[in-house]
C-alpha positions in Angstrom: 0.0 0.0 0.0 1.3 3.4 -1.0 1.3 6.1 1.8 -1.2 8.9 1.7 1.6 11.5 1.5 3.1 9.8 -1.5 -0.2 9.7 -3.3 -0.8 13.4 -2.6 2.6 14.1 -4.0 1.8 12.3 -7.2 -1.5 14.1 -7.5 0.2 17.5 -7.1 2.9 16.7 -9.6 0.2 15.7 -12.2 -1.7 19.0 -11.4 1.5 21.1 -11.7 2.3 19.6 -15.1 -1.3 20.2 -16.3 -1.1 23.8 -15.2 2.2 24.3 -17.1 0.7 22.8 -20.2 -2.5 24.7 -20.1 -3.1 27.1 -23.0 -6.5 28.4 -22.0 -8.8 29.2 -19.1 -10.9 26.2 -19.8 -7.9 23.9 -19.6 -6.9 25.4 -16.3 -10.4 25.0 -14.9 -10.5 21.4 -16.1 -7.1 20.7 -14.5 -8.3 22.1 -11.3 -11.6 20.2 -11.3 -9.8 16.9 -12.0 -7.3 17.7 -9.3 -10.0 18.5 -6.8 -11.9 15.2 -7.5 -8.7 13.2 -7.1 -8.1 14.9 -3.7 -11.6 14.3 -2.5 -11.4 10.6 -3.6 -8.0 10.2 -1.9 -9.1 11.9 1.3 -12.3 9.8 1.5 -10.2 6.7 1.1 -7.7 7.8 3.7 -10.3 8.7 6.3 -12.1 5.4 5.8 -8.8 3.5 6.4 -8.2 5.5 9.6 -11.7 4.9 10.9 -11.2 1.1 10.3 -7.9 1.4 12.3 -9.7 3.3 15.1 -12.5 0.7 15.3 -10.0 -2.1 15.5 -8.2 -0.4 18.3 -11.5 0.2 20.2 -12.4 -3.5 19.9 -9.0 -4.4 21.5 -9.7 -2.1 24.4 -13.1 -3.7 25.2 
């Protein structure tokens, strides 16, 4: 499993490359919207994994 930080780094690198290549406002907006969706998906996945970890720890304490 790849770490959250490493995945964020990859997403930001992709976004920076898209911004550098952009030739219009529309392409900048598209790059941002794609970047935002990737961030939301990744954060949701990360928080789900952390909640699972917390629930396992709670069960061990009971």
